[in-house]
N, C-alpha and C positions, 0 to 999 in steps of 0.2 A: 247701446251699453249702458247711457245714463238712463233712459227710460228704462230698461230691466232694470237697474239699480232703483230708482224712482219706485218701482211697480214691487218689488221687493222689500223696502220697507214701509209701504204701507202696507202689506199682505201681514207684515211681522206686527206692522199696530194692530192690526184687526184681528188678529191674531190672540196679542197679549190682552184687547181687551175682552174676547171671548173666554181668554183662562178665568180672568180675575172676575168677570161675572159668574162662572161655574163655581171658583173657590168662595166665592159670597153665598152663592146658591147651596153650596154642599155644608157651610159653614149654619148658614139659617135651620137647614135638617136638622145636623149634628143635634142642634138646640133643640128640634121639635124630639129628638128621641130619645133626648135626656128623661122626658116626662112619661115616656113608655115605662109597664113592667120591666122584670130587671130578663124574663125568655124571650121578647121578642125583641128589646133593646139592643140586646147582644149580637143575633142576626143582624139587625138593621147596620147598627155599628161597625159590623164588619164589611159588609159593602159598601159602605160608607167607606169605611178607610180605604178600601180598594180603589174605590175612584177618586180618593185622596191622591192615590199613589198613580193614579194615571193621570193627574193632572199636572201632581212632579215632574213625571218622564216627559210632558208635552210642553212643560216650562224649560226644563234642559235641552228637547230639542229646541226649543225656542230658540233658544241663547247658543245653539250650536249653529243656527240659521242666520242669528244676527251678526254673528264672529265671522262664519264664511262672507257672509255679506260684504261685512267689513273689508275683509279680506281682497274681497274682487273692487270693493270700490279704490281701494289705495292701489292696485294694482294698475287700475284703470288710468287714475291720475297720473301714477308713474308713468306710464306710457306717451300721456297725453303731453306730459312736462317734456321727455324726452324726447319726443315728434318736435314740441316747438325749439327746443336746443337743438336738435340736428338742422333744422330748416334754419335756426339763426346764424347759425356754424357754416353753412353753406352762401349764407348773403354774404357774412365778413370775407368768408373766402373769393365770392364775386368781387368786393368791394377792392379787397387787396391784390386780385390779378387785375384790376380796375385804375388799382394806383400805379402797380408797376408798371402797365402798360402806359400811363402818361408818366411817367417817370423817363422810360427808355427814350421817349421823345421829346423829354426835357420841358414839359409841361408843369408838372406836379414835383413836389418835392423834397 
């Protein structure tokens, strides 16, 4: 599970980088479009606006992915803690049984 969570984090970073690069590219193209005459500029601007909307959707999906990964990470950590606590409780129980056994024969206690 740790390896999967680490891989998910790596993928999220790659996606974030790709989205940022795409956003920078689109912003540069919008500057270029501003130099066009109104007719061609309008058509290109509409296309670029659609691309920006897709980028925004991608950012939202990335946020959902990150949130889901964080939830899974928390759940996994909680499971690990619960397992360690359960193991500790078992050892305490064994110790208590040993103390009781020693007390019953008068060695401890």
